[in-house]
C-alpha beads as a LAMMPS data file, in Angstrom:
LAMMPS data file: protein, C-alpha beads

390 atoms
389 bonds

1 atom types
1 bond types

-500.0 500.0 xlo xhi
-500.0 500.0 ylo yhi
-500.0 500.0 zlo zhi

Masses

1 110.0

Atoms # bond

1 1 1 -377.892 -116.314 -6.158
2 1 1 -380.544 -113.651 -4.974
3 1 1 -383.192 -113.323 -7.909
4 1 1 -385.998 -111.780 -6.206
5 1 1 -385.582 -108.360 -7.625
6 1 1 -385.843 -109.892 -11.115
7 1 1 -389.485 -109.128 -11.353
8 1 1 -389.932 -106.682 -14.024
9 1 1 -391.198 -106.707 -17.924
10 1 1 -388.241 -105.258 -19.722
11 1 1 -389.662 -104.695 -23.397
12 1 1 -392.852 -105.312 -25.363
13 1 1 -392.037 -105.207 -29.093
14 1 1 -395.872 -105.030 -30.598
15 1 1 -394.358 -105.186 -33.983
16 1 1 -392.582 -108.340 -33.838
17 1 1 -394.769 -109.854 -31.235
18 1 1 -391.853 -110.332 -28.604
19 1 1 -391.523 -109.748 -25.087
20 1 1 -388.468 -109.832 -22.561
21 1 1 -388.734 -110.106 -19.116
22 1 1 -387.123 -111.254 -15.663
23 1 1 -388.002 -114.451 -14.450
24 1 1 -389.848 -113.201 -11.502
25 1 1 -392.442 -111.771 -13.361
26 1 1 -396.184 -112.940 -12.355
27 1 1 -398.404 -114.336 -15.346
28 1 1 -401.037 -111.736 -13.881
29 1 1 -398.768 -108.796 -14.016
30 1 1 -397.466 -110.230 -17.509
31 1 1 -401.014 -110.251 -19.190
32 1 1 -401.779 -106.992 -17.780
33 1 1 -398.591 -105.340 -19.834
34 1 1 -399.023 -107.298 -23.024
35 1 1 -402.666 -106.886 -23.093
36 1 1 -402.124 -103.320 -23.576
37 1 1 -400.679 -103.918 -26.921
38 1 1 -403.329 -106.375 -28.052
39 1 1 -400.756 -109.190 -27.359
40 1 1 -400.845 -112.210 -24.974
41 1 1 -398.347 -114.831 -24.246
42 1 1 -399.070 -118.127 -26.234
43 1 1 -399.433 -120.099 -23.186
44 1 1 -400.679 -118.745 -19.753
45 1 1 -400.980 -120.719 -16.863
46 1 1 -403.858 -121.335 -14.534
47 1 1 -402.490 -119.291 -11.285
48 1 1 -402.063 -115.629 -11.161
49 1 1 -398.744 -115.721 -9.476
50 1 1 -397.023 -118.477 -11.299
51 1 1 -393.830 -116.827 -12.597
52 1 1 -392.293 -117.063 -15.819
53 1 1 -388.984 -118.332 -14.523
54 1 1 -391.023 -120.865 -12.793
55 1 1 -392.981 -121.713 -15.656
56 1 1 -389.977 -122.796 -17.719
57 1 1 -388.351 -124.659 -14.863
58 1 1 -391.575 -126.177 -13.715
59 1 1 -393.313 -127.238 -16.938
60 1 1 -396.372 -125.004 -17.382
61 1 1 -399.163 -125.690 -19.931
62 1 1 -402.956 -124.436 -20.221
63 1 1 -405.602 -124.257 -22.982
64 1 1 -403.553 -122.771 -25.838
65 1 1 -401.504 -125.921 -25.408
66 1 1 -403.326 -127.994 -27.895
67 1 1 -401.568 -125.621 -30.744
68 1 1 -398.351 -123.831 -29.007
69 1 1 -397.224 -126.734 -26.342
70 1 1 -395.964 -125.419 -23.137
71 1 1 -394.894 -121.540 -22.447
72 1 1 -390.973 -122.763 -22.950
73 1 1 -392.078 -124.112 -26.532
74 1 1 -392.903 -120.308 -27.056
75 1 1 -389.578 -119.012 -25.525
76 1 1 -386.771 -117.819 -27.819
77 1 1 -383.864 -117.230 -25.565
78 1 1 -382.663 -117.359 -21.743
79 1 1 -380.014 -115.878 -20.096
80 1 1 -378.462 -118.122 -17.755
81 1 1 -376.826 -117.664 -14.287
82 1 1 -374.649 -120.644 -13.893
83 1 1 -373.152 -122.181 -10.404
84 1 1 -369.897 -120.568 -10.963
85 1 1 -371.388 -116.806 -11.676
86 1 1 -370.928 -117.088 -15.437
87 1 1 -373.827 -115.702 -17.554
88 1 1 -374.451 -117.488 -20.610
89 1 1 -377.005 -116.420 -23.455
90 1 1 -378.760 -119.406 -24.819
91 1 1 -381.128 -119.802 -27.728
92 1 1 -381.665 -122.569 -30.537
93 1 1 -379.197 -120.995 -32.504
94 1 1 -376.744 -120.596 -29.595
95 1 1 -376.069 -123.172 -26.692
96 1 1 -379.034 -124.904 -27.860
97 1 1 -378.818 -127.986 -25.939
98 1 1 -378.684 -125.649 -22.560
99 1 1 -381.561 -123.526 -23.850
100 1 1 -383.579 -127.215 -24.388
101 1 1 -382.494 -128.761 -21.145
102 1 1 -383.278 -125.909 -18.491
103 1 1 -386.998 -126.702 -19.257
104 1 1 -388.263 -128.677 -16.542
105 1 1 -385.075 -129.441 -14.642
106 1 1 -386.158 -127.041 -11.771
107 1 1 -382.925 -124.964 -11.402
108 1 1 -380.829 -127.789 -11.146
109 1 1 -378.641 -126.812 -14.457
110 1 1 -378.686 -122.967 -14.216
111 1 1 -380.620 -119.576 -12.688
112 1 1 -382.852 -118.356 -15.758
113 1 1 -382.257 -114.580 -15.039
114 1 1 -384.138 -113.357 -18.186
115 1 1 -386.230 -114.848 -20.849
116 1 1 -387.194 -113.385 -24.266
117 1 1 -390.699 -115.428 -25.782
118 1 1 -393.290 -114.878 -28.518
119 1 1 -396.849 -113.127 -27.849
120 1 1 -399.994 -113.454 -30.419
121 1 1 -402.704 -110.916 -30.981
122 1 1 -405.896 -111.392 -28.505
123 1 1 -409.175 -109.694 -28.090
124 1 1 -410.895 -108.555 -24.867
125 1 1 -413.424 -110.949 -24.452
126 1 1 -413.021 -115.299 -24.881
127 1 1 -416.169 -117.030 -25.602
128 1 1 -416.361 -120.371 -24.375
129 1 1 -418.662 -123.134 -25.672
130 1 1 -419.007 -126.239 -23.554
131 1 1 -419.324 -129.591 -25.593
132 1 1 -420.986 -132.440 -23.772
133 1 1 -419.998 -136.139 -24.764
134 1 1 -420.749 -139.283 -22.799
135 1 1 -417.979 -141.423 -24.090
136 1 1 -414.138 -141.510 -24.173
137 1 1 -414.402 -142.460 -27.827
138 1 1 -416.443 -139.296 -28.633
139 1 1 -414.141 -136.997 -26.613
140 1 1 -411.236 -138.192 -28.549
141 1 1 -412.700 -137.595 -31.622
142 1 1 -413.844 -133.977 -30.756
143 1 1 -410.258 -133.126 -29.423
144 1 1 -408.592 -134.934 -32.464
145 1 1 -410.973 -132.728 -35.113
146 1 1 -410.012 -129.574 -33.125
147 1 1 -406.608 -130.047 -32.982
148 1 1 -406.442 -131.079 -36.535
149 1 1 -408.522 -128.287 -37.916
150 1 1 -406.902 -125.677 -35.434
151 1 1 -410.137 -123.864 -35.805
152 1 1 -410.589 -122.227 -31.878
153 1 1 -407.988 -120.383 -29.627
154 1 1 -408.624 -122.415 -26.276
155 1 1 -409.221 -125.762 -25.912
156 1 1 -409.718 -127.745 -22.480
157 1 1 -411.959 -129.774 -20.353
158 1 1 -413.244 -131.517 -17.662
159 1 1 -413.873 -135.095 -17.298
160 1 1 -416.204 -135.261 -14.332
161 1 1 -417.359 -139.077 -14.654
162 1 1 -416.854 -141.997 -16.795
163 1 1 -419.987 -140.806 -18.558
164 1 1 -419.575 -137.106 -18.532
165 1 1 -416.996 -135.403 -20.482
166 1 1 -416.883 -131.701 -21.365
167 1 1 -414.688 -130.231 -23.827
168 1 1 -414.202 -126.588 -23.111
169 1 1 -413.850 -124.665 -26.826
170 1 1 -412.580 -121.070 -26.178
171 1 1 -412.467 -118.103 -29.164
172 1 1 -411.223 -114.688 -28.979
173 1 1 -414.302 -112.134 -29.667
174 1 1 -414.587 -108.525 -29.735
175 1 1 -417.842 -108.087 -27.780
176 1 1 -420.103 -109.904 -25.194
177 1 1 -423.903 -110.113 -24.039
178 1 1 -422.720 -110.671 -20.443
179 1 1 -419.223 -111.228 -19.173
180 1 1 -418.870 -113.890 -15.851
181 1 1 -415.783 -113.923 -13.238
182 1 1 -414.669 -116.917 -11.293
183 1 1 -412.922 -115.119 -8.323
184 1 1 -415.540 -115.466 -5.777
185 1 1 -418.443 -117.555 -5.677
186 1 1 -418.553 -118.958 -9.122
187 1 1 -416.537 -122.345 -9.544
188 1 1 -415.356 -122.683 -12.666
189 1 1 -414.966 -126.557 -13.120
190 1 1 -418.606 -126.983 -11.944
191 1 1 -420.234 -124.332 -14.154
192 1 1 -418.491 -126.655 -17.398
193 1 1 -421.062 -129.527 -16.620
194 1 1 -423.943 -127.157 -16.395
195 1 1 -423.487 -124.292 -18.834
196 1 1 -423.978 -124.485 -22.742
197 1 1 -421.668 -121.254 -23.192
198 1 1 -420.027 -118.192 -21.183
199 1 1 -418.434 -114.976 -22.071
200 1 1 -415.041 -113.939 -20.164
201 1 1 -412.647 -111.186 -20.338
202 1 1 -409.796 -112.395 -21.551
203 1 1 -407.717 -111.859 -18.463
204 1 1 -410.364 -113.739 -16.012
205 1 1 -410.368 -116.453 -18.499
206 1 1 -406.801 -117.179 -18.207
207 1 1 -407.060 -117.322 -14.393
208 1 1 -410.593 -118.842 -14.131
209 1 1 -409.209 -121.500 -12.221
210 1 1 -406.999 -119.424 -9.824
211 1 1 -409.200 -120.489 -6.782
212 1 1 -407.926 -123.703 -7.850
213 1 1 -409.192 -126.584 -10.583
214 1 1 -410.950 -129.141 -9.090
215 1 1 -410.168 -128.742 -5.407
216 1 1 -411.274 -125.238 -4.765
217 1 1 -410.870 -124.136 -1.557
218 1 1 -413.328 -123.084 0.256
219 1 1 -415.258 -125.799 -0.752
220 1 1 -418.770 -124.931 0.694
221 1 1 -421.148 -122.022 -0.105
222 1 1 -420.581 -120.341 3.089
223 1 1 -417.140 -120.838 3.014
224 1 1 -416.917 -119.056 -0.170
225 1 1 -419.359 -116.245 0.520
226 1 1 -416.961 -115.232 3.783
227 1 1 -413.712 -115.720 2.374
228 1 1 -413.722 -116.856 -0.890
229 1 1 -413.419 -113.514 -2.693
230 1 1 -409.667 -113.364 -0.541
231 1 1 -408.482 -116.733 -0.715
232 1 1 -406.776 -118.148 -3.700
233 1 1 -404.171 -121.206 -4.725
234 1 1 -401.376 -118.932 -3.777
235 1 1 -403.188 -117.880 -0.170
236 1 1 -403.720 -121.808 0.248
237 1 1 -400.176 -122.657 -0.515
238 1 1 -398.786 -120.242 1.903
239 1 1 -400.971 -121.607 4.551
240 1 1 -400.312 -125.156 3.577
241 1 1 -396.437 -124.326 4.099
242 1 1 -397.069 -123.160 7.861
243 1 1 -398.559 -126.041 9.113
244 1 1 -397.407 -128.437 6.752
245 1 1 -395.409 -130.279 9.697
246 1 1 -398.242 -130.845 11.871
247 1 1 -400.531 -132.606 8.769
248 1 1 -399.943 -136.338 8.686
249 1 1 -398.657 -137.399 5.151
250 1 1 -401.392 -139.434 4.882
251 1 1 -403.545 -136.520 4.751
252 1 1 -402.216 -135.083 1.979
253 1 1 -404.379 -135.626 -1.197
254 1 1 -402.731 -137.020 -3.936
255 1 1 -401.953 -134.252 -6.888
256 1 1 -399.959 -135.046 -9.880
257 1 1 -400.183 -134.356 -13.828
258 1 1 -399.801 -137.136 -16.323
259 1 1 -399.068 -136.532 -20.052
260 1 1 -400.591 -139.605 -21.816
261 1 1 -399.793 -140.003 -25.239
262 1 1 -403.050 -139.726 -27.369
263 1 1 -403.024 -143.332 -29.047
264 1 1 -402.695 -144.831 -25.439
265 1 1 -405.420 -142.553 -23.756
266 1 1 -407.928 -145.518 -24.044
267 1 1 -405.469 -148.018 -22.334
268 1 1 -404.643 -145.522 -19.637
269 1 1 -408.368 -144.555 -18.973
270 1 1 -409.424 -148.246 -18.721
271 1 1 -406.418 -148.803 -16.149
272 1 1 -407.307 -145.733 -14.160
273 1 1 -410.937 -146.616 -14.035
274 1 1 -410.006 -150.250 -12.323
275 1 1 -407.268 -149.087 -10.372
276 1 1 -407.862 -145.478 -9.262
277 1 1 -411.179 -144.263 -10.264
278 1 1 -411.152 -140.715 -9.077
279 1 1 -413.090 -137.728 -10.890
280 1 1 -413.211 -135.199 -11.654
281 1 1 -409.859 -134.622 -13.754
282 1 1 -408.696 -131.691 -15.980
283 1 1 -407.641 -132.372 -19.238
284 1 1 -405.569 -130.400 -21.397
285 1 1 -404.615 -131.357 -24.907
286 1 1 -400.963 -130.633 -25.730
287 1 1 -398.926 -130.382 -28.859
288 1 1 -395.782 -131.709 -28.353
289 1 1 -393.004 -129.288 -30.060
290 1 1 -390.118 -131.908 -31.060
291 1 1 -388.693 -134.869 -29.814
292 1 1 -387.486 -133.003 -26.597
293 1 1 -384.088 -133.148 -25.615
294 1 1 -385.103 -133.749 -21.875
295 1 1 -386.530 -136.660 -22.529
296 1 1 -384.790 -140.383 -22.886
297 1 1 -384.675 -142.208 -26.205
298 1 1 -386.579 -145.186 -24.636
299 1 1 -389.465 -143.047 -24.013
300 1 1 -389.401 -141.421 -27.274
301 1 1 -389.444 -144.817 -29.106
302 1 1 -392.652 -145.954 -27.158
303 1 1 -394.661 -143.290 -28.849
304 1 1 -394.495 -140.981 -31.723
305 1 1 -397.780 -138.961 -30.824
306 1 1 -397.439 -135.356 -31.683
307 1 1 -400.620 -134.621 -29.296
308 1 1 -400.764 -135.530 -25.572
309 1 1 -403.380 -135.292 -23.080
310 1 1 -402.316 -133.551 -19.539
311 1 1 -404.509 -135.310 -17.121
312 1 1 -404.611 -133.410 -13.473
313 1 1 -405.449 -135.534 -10.474
314 1 1 -405.981 -132.946 -7.497
315 1 1 -407.614 -134.006 -4.647
316 1 1 -407.594 -137.815 -4.802
317 1 1 -407.583 -138.919 -0.951
318 1 1 -404.666 -141.403 -0.283
319 1 1 -405.338 -145.099 0.160
320 1 1 -403.421 -147.384 2.453
321 1 1 -403.799 -150.308 0.220
322 1 1 -402.464 -148.170 -2.852
323 1 1 -399.420 -146.085 -3.446
324 1 1 -401.232 -144.064 -6.308
325 1 1 -397.853 -142.473 -7.021
326 1 1 -396.446 -145.238 -7.623
327 1 1 -398.838 -147.299 -9.473
328 1 1 -399.126 -144.407 -11.784
329 1 1 -395.427 -143.785 -12.213
330 1 1 -395.173 -147.572 -13.236
331 1 1 -398.320 -147.611 -15.526
332 1 1 -396.474 -144.427 -17.267
333 1 1 -393.440 -145.790 -17.567
334 1 1 -395.058 -149.254 -19.413
335 1 1 -396.818 -146.640 -22.353
336 1 1 -394.305 -143.994 -22.688
337 1 1 -396.211 -141.357 -20.395
338 1 1 -394.652 -138.836 -18.331
339 1 1 -395.580 -136.840 -15.071
340 1 1 -394.871 -133.504 -14.166
341 1 1 -392.295 -133.877 -10.956
342 1 1 -394.048 -131.425 -8.755
343 1 1 -395.754 -134.320 -7.123
344 1 1 -394.186 -136.984 -5.062
345 1 1 -391.912 -139.229 -7.236
346 1 1 -390.965 -142.527 -6.047
347 1 1 -388.988 -143.280 -8.795
348 1 1 -385.737 -145.652 -8.382
349 1 1 -382.838 -143.779 -9.635
350 1 1 -382.586 -146.480 -12.592
351 1 1 -386.084 -145.899 -12.964
352 1 1 -385.965 -142.104 -13.265
353 1 1 -383.019 -142.076 -15.931
354 1 1 -385.126 -144.601 -18.053
355 1 1 -387.459 -141.536 -18.573
356 1 1 -385.312 -138.069 -18.223
357 1 1 -382.116 -138.089 -20.713
358 1 1 -379.320 -138.412 -18.228
359 1 1 -376.545 -138.321 -21.113
360 1 1 -377.750 -134.741 -22.166
361 1 1 -378.578 -133.960 -18.284
362 1 1 -374.884 -134.919 -17.342
363 1 1 -373.645 -133.041 -20.269
364 1 1 -375.139 -129.702 -19.236
365 1 1 -374.704 -129.824 -15.743
366 1 1 -370.832 -130.683 -16.283
367 1 1 -370.972 -127.371 -17.850
368 1 1 -373.001 -125.142 -15.588
369 1 1 -372.708 -126.780 -12.089
370 1 1 -369.745 -129.092 -12.304
371 1 1 -369.460 -128.834 -8.429
372 1 1 -373.349 -130.148 -7.841
373 1 1 -374.241 -127.097 -6.163
374 1 1 -377.954 -127.029 -7.524
375 1 1 -378.043 -130.533 -6.581
376 1 1 -379.086 -133.082 -9.030
377 1 1 -382.618 -133.617 -10.738
378 1 1 -383.195 -136.990 -9.100
379 1 1 -381.709 -135.875 -5.735
380 1 1 -383.969 -132.751 -5.777
381 1 1 -387.003 -133.916 -7.075
382 1 1 -387.042 -137.583 -6.106
383 1 1 -385.224 -137.631 -2.747
384 1 1 -384.998 -134.200 -1.185
385 1 1 -388.488 -133.561 -1.599
386 1 1 -389.621 -136.613 0.582
387 1 1 -387.217 -135.765 3.111
388 1 1 -384.572 -138.501 2.088
389 1 1 -381.599 -136.813 1.024
390 1 1 -380.006 -133.337 0.166

Bonds

1 1 1 2
2 1 2 3
3 1 3 4
4 1 4 5
5 1 5 6
6 1 6 7
7 1 7 8
8 1 8 9
9 1 9 10
10 1 10 11
11 1 11 12
12 1 12 13
13 1 13 14
14 1 14 15
15 1 15 16
16 1 16 17
17 1 17 18
18 1 18 19
19 1 19 20
20 1 20 21
21 1 21 22
22 1 22 23
23 1 23 24
24 1 24 25
25 1 25 26
26 1 26 27
27 1 27 28
28 1 28 29
29 1 29 30
30 1 30 31
31 1 31 32
32 1 32 33
33 1 33 34
34 1 34 35
35 1 35 36
36 1 36 37
37 1 37 38
38 1 38 39
39 1 39 40
40 1 40 41
41 1 41 42
42 1 42 43
43 1 43 44
44 1 44 45
45 1 45 46
46 1 46 47
47 1 47 48
48 1 48 49
49 1 49 50
50 1 50 51
51 1 51 52
52 1 52 53
53 1 53 54
54 1 54 55
55 1 55 56
56 1 56 57
57 1 57 58
58 1 58 59
59 1 59 60
60 1 60 61
61 1 61 62
62 1 62 63
63 1 63 64
64 1 64 65
65 1 65 66
66 1 66 67
67 1 67 68
68 1 68 69
69 1 69 70
70 1 70 71
71 1 71 72
72 1 72 73
73 1 73 74
74 1 74 75
75 1 75 76
76 1 76 77
77 1 77 78
78 1 78 79
79 1 79 80
80 1 80 81
81 1 81 82
82 1 82 83
83 1 83 84
84 1 84 85
85 1 85 86
86 1 86 87
87 1 87 88
88 1 88 89
89 1 89 90
90 1 90 91
91 1 91 92
92 1 92 93
93 1 93 94
94 1 94 95
95 1 95 96
96 1 96 97
97 1 97 98
98 1 98 99
99 1 99 100
100 1 100 101
101 1 101 102
102 1 102 103
103 1 103 104
104 1 104 105
105 1 105 106
106 1 106 107
107 1 107 108
108 1 108 109
109 1 109 110
110 1 110 111
111 1 111 112
112 1 112 113
113 1 113 114
114 1 114 115
115 1 115 116
116 1 116 117
117 1 117 118
118 1 118 119
119 1 119 120
120 1 120 121
121 1 121 122
122 1 122 123
123 1 123 124
124 1 124 125
125 1 125 126
126 1 126 127
127 1 127 128
128 1 128 129
129 1 129 130
130 1 130 131
131 1 131 132
132 1 132 133
133 1 133 134
134 1 134 135
135 1 135 136
136 1 136 137
137 1 137 138
138 1 138 139
139 1 139 140
140 1 140 141
141 1 141 142
142 1 142 143
143 1 143 144
144 1 144 145
145 1 145 146
146 1 146 147
147 1 147 148
148 1 148 149
149 1 149 150
150 1 150 151
151 1 151 152
152 1 152 153
153 1 153 154
154 1 154 155
155 1 155 156
156 1 156 157
157 1 157 158
158 1 158 159
159 1 159 160
160 1 160 161
161 1 161 162
162 1 162 163
163 1 163 164
164 1 164 165
165 1 165 166
166 1 166 167
167 1 167 168
168 1 168 169
169 1 169 170
170 1 170 171
171 1 171 172
172 1 172 173
173 1 173 174
174 1 174 175
175 1 175 176
176 1 176 177
177 1 177 178
178 1 178 179
179 1 179 180
180 1 180 181
181 1 181 182
182 1 182 183
183 1 183 184
184 1 184 185
185 1 185 186
186 1 186 187
187 1 187 188
188 1 188 189
189 1 189 190
190 1 190 191
191 1 191 192
192 1 192 193
193 1 193 194
194 1 194 195
195 1 195 196
196 1 196 197
197 1 197 198
198 1 198 199
199 1 199 200
200 1 200 201
201 1 201 202
202 1 202 203
203 1 203 204
204 1 204 205
205 1 205 206
206 1 206 207
207 1 207 208
208 1 208 209
209 1 209 210
210 1 210 211
211 1 211 212
212 1 212 213
213 1 213 214
214 1 214 215
215 1 215 216
216 1 216 217
217 1 217 218
218 1 218 219
219 1 219 220
220 1 220 221
221 1 221 222
222 1 222 223
223 1 223 224
224 1 224 225
225 1 225 226
226 1 226 227
227 1 227 228
228 1 228 229
229 1 229 230
230 1 230 231
231 1 231 232
232 1 232 233
233 1 233 234
234 1 234 235
235 1 235 236
236 1 236 237
237 1 237 238
238 1 238 239
239 1 239 240
240 1 240 241
241 1 241 242
242 1 242 243
243 1 243 244
244 1 244 245
245 1 245 246
246 1 246 247
247 1 247 248
248 1 248 249
249 1 249 250
250 1 250 251
251 1 251 252
252 1 252 253
253 1 253 254
254 1 254 255
255 1 255 256
256 1 256 257
257 1 257 258
258 1 258 259
259 1 259 260
260 1 260 261
261 1 261 262
262 1 262 263
263 1 263 264
264 1 264 265
265 1 265 266
266 1 266 267
267 1 267 268
268 1 268 269
269 1 269 270
270 1 270 271
271 1 271 272
272 1 272 273
273 1 273 274
274 1 274 275
275 1 275 276
276 1 276 277
277 1 277 278
278 1 278 279
279 1 279 280
280 1 280 281
281 1 281 282
282 1 282 283
283 1 283 284
284 1 284 285
285 1 285 286
286 1 286 287
287 1 287 288
288 1 288 289
289 1 289 290
290 1 290 291
291 1 291 292
292 1 292 293
293 1 293 294
294 1 294 295
295 1 295 296
296 1 296 297
297 1 297 298
298 1 298 299
299 1 299 300
300 1 300 301
301 1 301 302
302 1 302 303
303 1 303 304
304 1 304 305
305 1 305 306
306 1 306 307
307 1 307 308
308 1 308 309
309 1 309 310
310 1 310 311
311 1 311 312
312 1 312 313
313 1 313 314
314 1 314 315
315 1 315 316
316 1 316 317
317 1 317 318
318 1 318 319
319 1 319 320
320 1 320 321
321 1 321 322
322 1 322 323
323 1 323 324
324 1 324 325
325 1 325 326
326 1 326 327
327 1 327 328
328 1 328 329
329 1 329 330
330 1 330 331
331 1 331 332
332 1 332 333
333 1 333 334
334 1 334 335
335 1 335 336
336 1 336 337
337 1 337 338
338 1 338 339
339 1 339 340
340 1 340 341
341 1 341 342
342 1 342 343
343 1 343 344
344 1 344 345
345 1 345 346
346 1 346 347
347 1 347 348
348 1 348 349
349 1 349 350
350 1 350 351
351 1 351 352
352 1 352 353
353 1 353 354
354 1 354 355
355 1 355 356
356 1 356 357
357 1 357 358
358 1 358 359
359 1 359 360
360 1 360 361
361 1 361 362
362 1 362 363
363 1 363 364
364 1 364 365
365 1 365 366
366 1 366 367
367 1 367 368
368 1 368 369
369 1 369 370
370 1 370 371
371 1 371 372
372 1 372 373
373 1 373 374
374 1 374 375
375 1 375 376
376 1 376 377
377 1 377 378
378 1 378 379
379 1 379 380
380 1 380 381
381 1 381 382
382 1 382 383
383 1 383 384
384 1 384 385
385 1 385 386
386 1 386 387
387 1 387 388
388 1 388 389
389 1 389 390
């Protein structure tokens, strides 16, 4: 199924705050289109070239997620192409299980061909205040207070070390005494450590991590001076795809996002410091919209938390004595946490379906792809991604 031409924003209803667009629309183009109406998506991922279809299929969140969840939580309808060529419309009121299960299944249940999603009012500037904390418990209290009070528009943070926690609190404003952008020499995650506040134009705020989150490339001052304006996360990925076969697996740094129930954050971080101890970490508070249909009942029983912390571990060097992916997976299964499947996955098939809901997955698979043309989620994300299956 060739969906390469499906890259248009089809309709923006400014009054109802609704947008209809095709899956190949990138967030940088979507923001350009919606902000003309004084509106933006309720969740905008950190990289400019992430597509809206990819955001649903691959689970995208960001600093509005403490209030609005992920991008998928703010979608109201999808058009899905099945493996048989059928075109199905799904929403919470029509084909609800299909609507819910498409999220996070990486195209294995069908191809998204159109999306309808909610927008929210925006102002031209985001004022960011950087709150500094010395302990995890202080940090958690600050996060919980903002989550309960909903007194800001954006919240994320950087855990620079076990004694340096930064919570970045953003609010829409109309005017600013100055503005900064982070598309060349400035590195955003480093600035959170030294600045008290910042003013950033709204589109620039959304993509402040576009050069990388905590693993910015080029890393050196000279490298950024010469090439930083032209190299973003997208260019880095394109270059890596070309040289991937020549790079030993042991030299590829660990990259993964873990979702920790808020009530288990202290337990996880105590374990993390003992077993991994890599910093900085990007921290994104995430509101769980409901008991997601794609999560197994076994996992849901372990945690009733409405708030999770997405901890993004980017750039960790591999260790011959520890398989970080595997030990983190094991810890997550123990505490009822989750990880995004964009990373390397070592689950056995039995372990995998203890986290993901096989009953619901198989029910939709039978309807949309009975001959397994799109492959099974476990096969695609745990076997084929490691070169051991088709």
